[in-house]
C-alpha positions in Angstrom: 89.5 132.3 89.6 89.7 128.3 89.1 93.1 127.9 87.5 93.1 125.6 84.4 95.9 122.8 85.0 97.1 120.5 82.0 99.2 117.4 82.8 100.9 115.7 80.2 101.9 112.6 81.7 101.6 108.9 81.3 98.6 107.1 82.5 98.0 104.6 85.0 94.5 102.0 84.6 94.7 101.3 88.9 94.4 105.3 89.2 97.2 106.1 91.9 99.9 107.6 89.5 100.2 109.4 86.2 97.9 111.5 84.8 95.2 110.0 87.1 96.7 111.4 90.2 97.9 114.8 88.4 94.0 115.3 88.3 92.7 114.3 91.4 95.6 116.6 93.1 94.2 119.2 91.0 90.8 119.0 91.9 91.5 118.6 95.7 92.8 121.7 95.4 90.0 123.6 93.6 91.5 123.4 90.3 90.4 122.5 86.5 92.4 119.3 85.5 93.1 118.1 81.7 95.2 115.9 80.3 97.5 114.8 77.4 98.3 111.7 77.2 102.3 110.8 76.5 102.3 107.3 77.2 99.7 104.6 77.4 100.9 102.6 80.7 100.0 99.4 82.2 100.5 99.1 85.7 98.8 98.5 88.9 100.0 98.4 92.4 102.6 96.0 91.8 104.4 98.0 88.8 104.2 98.2 85.5 103.8 95.6 82.4 104.4 97.4 79.4 103.7 100.7 77.8 102.8 102.1 74.4 103.7 105.3 73.4 100.7 106.7 70.6 102.3 108.3 67.3 104.3 112.0 67.9 101.6 113.1 65.1 98.8 112.2 67.8 101.1 113.7 70.7 101.2 117.4 68.7 97.4 117.2 67.9 96.2 116.3 72.0 98.8 119.8 72.5 97.4 121.8 69.6 93.5 120.9 70.9 94.0 122.1 74.2 96.0 125.1 73.7 93.9 126.4 70.5 90.7 126.3 72.8 91.4 126.9 76.4 93.5 129.3 78.2 96.4 127.2 80.2 97.2 128.6 84.3 100.3 125.8 84.9 101.0 123.2 82.3 102.9 119.9 84.7 105.0 118.2 82.6 105.0 113.8 84.2 106.7 110.8 81.7 108.5 112.2 78.6 109.1 108.8 77.4 111.5 109.5 74.7 113.8 112.2 73.3 111.6 112.4 70.2 108.3 113.1 73.1 110.6 115.8 74.6 111.3 117.3 71.3 107.4 117.9 70.5 106.7 119.1 74.1 109.6 121.4 74.5 108.8 122.5 71.1 105.1 123.2 72.1 106.1 125.3 75.3 108.0 127.3 73.3 105.0 128.0 71.1 102.3 128.8 73.8 104.4 129.4 76.7 102.6 128.7 79.4 102.7 131.2 82.5 104.1 128.3 84.6 105.4 124.7 83.9 106.3 122.5 87.0 108.4 119.3 85.8 108.7 116.0 87.8 111.5 113.9 85.7 109.7 110.2 85.6 113.2 108.9 85.0 113.7 106.1 87.6 111.5 103.1 88.4 110.6 102.1 91.3 112.9 99.3 90.9 115.5 101.3 90.3 115.7 100.9 86.6 116.0 103.7 84.5 113.2 104.5 82.5 115.1 106.7 79.7 118.0 106.2 77.2 120.6 108.4 77.2 119.3 110.7 74.1 116.1 111.2 76.0 118.0 112.2 79.4 119.7 115.0 77.8 116.6 115.9 76.0 115.2 116.2 79.7 118.4 118.3 81.1 117.8 121.0 78.4 113.8 121.0 79.1 114.8 121.8 82.6 115.4 125.6 81.6 111.9 126.0 80.1 110.8 124.8 83.6 109.7 127.3 86.8 110.1 124.4 89.3 111.6 120.9 88.7 110.8 117.8 91.1 113.1 115.4 91.0 113.6 112.2 93.8 117.2 112.0 94.5 117.9 109.5 92.3 116.7 111.9 89.3 117.9 114.4 90.5 121.7 112.7 90.3 121.2 111.3 86.6 119.8 115.5 86.0 123.1 116.8 87.6 125.2 113.5 86.2 126.2 112.5 89.6 126.4 110.1 92.2 122.9 109.3 94.1 123.1 112.0 97.3 123.8 109.8 100.4 123.2 112.7 103.0 120.5 115.3 103.0 123.6 118.2 102.8 124.4 116.6 99.3 121.4 116.6 97.8 120.7 120.6 98.5 124.2 120.6 96.6 122.6 118.5 94.0 119.7 120.4 93.8 121.5 123.8 94.0 123.9 122.8 91.1 120.8 122.0 89.1 119.1 125.3 90.0 122.2 127.3 88.9 122.5 125.3 85.8 119.3 125.8 84.5 118.1 128.8 85.8 115.3 127.1 87.8 113.8 126.2 91.2 114.0 122.6 92.5 111.8 120.8 94.7 114.5 118.7 96.7 112.6 115.5 98.5 114.2 113.4 101.3 112.2 110.4 101.3 114.7 108.2 99.8 117.2 108.7 102.4 117.2 106.7 105.2 116.4 107.9 109.1 113.0 109.0 110.8 112.5 112.0 109.2 111.7 113.2 105.3 112.3 116.7 104.7 111.6 118.3 101.5 113.3 122.2 100.1 112.6 125.0 98.2 116.2 125.3 96.0 116.6 128.3 93.8 120.0 129.4 92.8 121.1 131.4 95.7 118.3 130.2 98.3 117.1 127.0 100.3 114.0 126.8 102.1 113.5 124.0 104.4 110.7 121.9 105.3 111.0 119.5 107.8 108.6 116.3 107.6 107.9 112.9 109.8 108.5 109.5 108.0 105.5 107.6 107.6 105.2 103.6 107.6 103.0 102.9 105.1 103.1 101.0 101.6 100.5 103.5 100.5 103.2 105.5 98.2 102.5 105.1 94.7 102.1 108.2 92.7 103.4 110.9 95.6 105.6 112.3 93.1 103.0 112.8 90.3 100.4 114.1 93.4 102.6 116.8 94.9 104.4 118.4 91.5 100.7 118.9 90.4 99.7 119.9 93.9 102.3 122.3 93.6 101.3 123.5 89.8 97.8 123.9 90.9 98.8 126.0 93.8 101.9 128.0 92.1 98.3 129.1 89.5 96.6 129.9 92.7 99.3 132.1 93.7 101.1 130.7 96.5 105.3 131.3 96.7 106.9 128.2 95.8 107.9 128.3 99.4 104.3 128.6 100.9 103.0 126.3 98.1 105.7 123.4 99.8 104.2 123.9 103.3 100.7 123.5 101.7 101.1 120.7 99.5 103.5 118.6 101.7 100.7 118.8 104.6 98.4 118.0 101.7 100.0 114.9 101.0 101.3 113.4 104.6 97.7 113.3 104.7 97.2 111.6 101.8 99.2 109.0 102.7 98.1 108.1 106.2 94.6 107.9 104.4 95.2 105.8 102.0 95.3 102.8 103.6 91.5 103.3 104.2 91.1 103.1 100.3 91.8 99.7 100.0 93.0 99.7 96.3 95.6 97.2 95.1 97.7 94.5 97.2 101.1 96.3 96.7 102.3 99.8 97.3 98.7 101.4 97.0 98.0 104.8 96.2 97.4 107.7 98.7 94.0 109.5 99.2 93.9 112.6 97.2 90.7 113.6 98.6 91.5 112.9 102.3 90.2 116.3 102.8 87.0 117.0 101.2 86.0 113.5 101.3 83.9 114.0 104.8 82.3 117.0 103.6 80.9 115.6 100.3 77.2 115.0 100.7 75.8 111.9 99.7 72.3 113.1 100.5 72.6 111.0 103.9 73.3 112.6 107.2 75.9 111.1 109.8 73.1 111.2 112.3 70.2 109.1 109.9 73.3 106.8 109.2 73.9 106.1 113.0 70.6 105.9 114.1 69.4 103.4 111.3 72.3 101.3 112.1 71.5 101.1 116.1 67.5 100.7 115.6 67.7 97.3 116.9 68.6 98.7 120.2 66.0 101.5 120.0 63.4 98.6 119.5 65.1 97.0 122.4 64.5 99.8 124.1 60.8 100.8 123.6 60.1 97.5 124.2 62.0 96.7 127.4 59.7 95.9 130.8 61.1 99.0 132.3 59.7 101.1 129.5 56.4 99.3 128.9 55.9 98.6 132.7 56.2 102.5 132.8 53.9 103.5 130.0 51.2 101.4 131.1 51.1 102.5 134.9 52.0 99.2 136.2 55.9 99.4 136.9 56.7 99.5 140.7 57.0 102.7 142.5 59.8 101.2 144.2 61.9 100.5 140.7 61.1 103.8 139.4 62.3 105.3 142.6 65.9 104.2 142.0 65.7 104.6 138.5 65.1 108.6 138.9 67.9 108.2 142.1 70.3 107.3 139.5 69.1 109.4 136.8 70.2 112.1 139.0 73.7 111.0 139.5 74.1 110.4 135.8 72.7 114.1 134.9 75.5 115.4 137.3 78.4 113.8 135.3 76.7 114.3 131.8 76.3 118.5 132.5 79.9 118.3 133.4 80.4 116.4 129.2 78.2 119.3 128.1 80.0 121.7 129.4 82.9 120.2 127.8 81.1 120.3 124.1 80.6 123.7 125.0 83.6 125.0 125.5 85.4 123.0 122.5 82.3 124.2 120.1 83.6 126.2 117.2 80.7 128.8 116.8 79.1 130.8 119.6 75.8 129.1 118.6 77.0 125.8 119.3 78.5 126.7 122.2 75.4 128.4 123.8 73.5 125.3 122.8 75.8 123.1 124.9 76.1 125.5 127.6 72.3 125.8 127.6 71.9 121.6 128.2 74.8 121.5 130.9 72.3 124.0 133.3 69.3 122.1 132.3 70.7 118.5 133.0 72.1 120.3 136.2 68.5 122.0 137.4 66.7 118.6 136.1 68.9 116.6 138.7 68.3 119.0 141.3 64.6 118.7 140.7 65.0 114.8 140.6 67.0 115.1 144.2 64.3 117.5 145.6 61.6 115.6 144.6 62.3 112.1 144.7 65.3 111.3 146.0 65.9 113.3 149.0 68.6 115.0 150.0 71.5 112.2 150.4 73.3 111.5 147.2 72.6 107.8 146.0 75.7 105.7 145.1 75.9 105.0 141.2 75.2 101.8 139.7 77.6 99.6 138.1 75.3 100.5 134.8 75.4 104.0 135.7 78.9 103.7 136.2 79.5 102.9 132.7 77.7 104.5 131.0 79.5 107.5 132.6 82.9 106.2 132.0 81.9 106.5 128.6 81.2 109.9 128.2 84.0 111.1 130.0 86.2 109.2 128.1 85.5 111.0 125.3 85.8 114.0 127.1 89.6 113.1 128.6 90.2 112.5 124.3 89.3 115.9 123.6 87.4 115.6 120.2 84.6 117.8 119.7 82.9 115.6 117.7 83.0 112.3 119.3 81.7 114.1 122.6 78.7 115.3 120.2 78.4 112.1 119.3 78.6 110.5 122.7 75.8 112.7 124.1 73.4 112.5 121.5 71.4 109.4 122.5 70.3 110.8 125.6 68.8 113.4 123.6 67.4 110.9 121.0 66.3 108.1 122.9 64.3 110.1 125.1 62.5 112.0 122.3 61.5 108.4 120.6 60.3 107.5 124.0 58.2 110.6 125.1 57.0 110.1 120.9 56.0 106.7 121.4 53.9 106.7 124.8 53.5 110.0 125.9 51.0 111.5 123.2 48.1 110.8 124.8 48.6 110.5 128.8 45.6 110.0 131.3 45.7 112.1 133.8 45.8 110.1 136.4 48.6 108.0 135.1 51.1 107.6 137.9 54.0 108.4 135.6 52.6 111.5 133.6 54.9 114.2 134.5 57.6 111.8 133.7 56.2 111.0 130.5 55.1 114.4 129.1 58.4 116.4 130.2 60.1 113.9 127.5 57.1 114.3 124.7 57.1 118.1 125.2 57.7 119.8 121.6 61.0 121.6 123.2 62.4 119.0 123.9 62.2 117.4 120.4 63.4 120.5 119.1 66.2 120.2 121.2 67.1 116.8 119.8 66.4 118.2 116.3 69.3 121.2 116.9 71.8 118.3 118.8 71.2 116.5 115.5 72.3 119.2 113.0 75.2 120.0 115.3 76.6 116.0 115.3 75.9 116.2 111.5 77.9 118.9 111.1 81.0 117.8 112.8 80.7 114.9 111.2 81.6 116.7 108.0 84.3 118.5 109.3 85.8 115.6 111.2 88.4 113.6 109.7 88.1 109.8 109.0 89.5 108.7 112.5 86.8 111.0 113.9 84.2 109.8 112.1 85.5 106.6 113.1 85.1 107.5 116.7 81.9 109.1 116.3 80.6 106.0 115.4 81.5 104.4 118.2 80.8 107.1 120.5 77.3 106.6 119.1 77.0 103.6 119.4 78.4 102.9 122.8 76.5 105.5 124.2 72.9 103.2 122.9 74.1 100.1 124.5 74.3 102.3 127.6 71.3 103.7 127.4 69.3 100.5 126.9 71.0 99.0 129.9 70.4 101.7 131.9 66.4 101.4 131.1 67.0 97.6 131.8 68.8 97.6 135.1 65.6 99.1 137.0 63.7 96.1 136.6 67.2 93.5 136.9 68.0 95.2 140.0 64.2 94.3 141.7 64.7 90.7 139.8 68.0 90.4 141.8 66.9 91.2 145.1 64.0 89.1 145.0 66.1 85.9 143.9 
């Protein structure tokens, strides 16, 4: 079932708080969001500039327009600007009786100024008795229980329990306003306390966190989560949203969180990760295909010594490359991917043995500086342990050789001195392995976090540059010897 969640709240034209944040949070958890506007707020990431409250009759018409037509699974209440507004909403709740009501008592501005007068505060306290969950921050909690703001977590829990007991409701108390390195939250009933510890994140992307958390809780509650389980899930999501918020680049003040950070990597825009990074590195691939080594390899004029040196370094490379592929196999999320990388690892070792047997001899060659740098790049990805980064790093070795083989290996003369090498990389089976590797990397990219995706880009680009250096090294070495 897709839960239908109605947000009754004020607006935020910059999109980070209020009704706009509610709808994004509902979307993030798979709900269908609806909105009734209680106040038109001119605000941005720096603060509120003006508030316009529509006529009460229009508020009533909005509420009735929704409830006359749509079955509502949960209601999230946000900014209720005055006692008359609260009265209209309260009467509507009494008439419609939604199965779940979450109240985020928007009462105090970020500056600390009260947003509601005494009559509105009294009406909001009474409204708590018609809700299933109240989600105040500490200044709001203090106003609701008519006490000084809590200075310790123990005081906050005591105030939350007093509010829950007075109005026979459940309270989500938030410790974000307290000093220290931690930011705990708790679900408090008249008789129980369920605490969820949390880290304090150093971020200015906290605009709309209260709105977002309460609407997430409403959606999860409508999905059948207990309040305890809902808090665990919503808190984890919100911490990730705060961390990802800076990547949005919205505003120059206290920016919004990224409500869709868990979904965004999976959105299919009709472009694949591999197509994007290959396109971004097209110039490097052109340099590879036109470099002197590849050109002379293709036309058969490459000095035999340079080719043997290249094969010797390739043998060294393949030995550790096989280790990287084996690491990818160990971390692979599916048996299909595990089998693919394991076969690749075995194939690299077999090719390394073949190169030693036919071209290099029994003595293991010393790795060149170019080979060492490339292997260090690959092995560093293994050390960091991100599967997505590892598979992005090994992909160029598949793709570059397939492209080189396609460009130069289609019609090789029987007497060409390097026919066996060119034909190997133009083999259809190798091209199919490259397509499989691309598909795996694209799947990994869709499931990766923003940080992992960025690491994938760096790993791919670095490997492309090392591939170019690897192809250039044999003839550069020849020049160094001559001069």
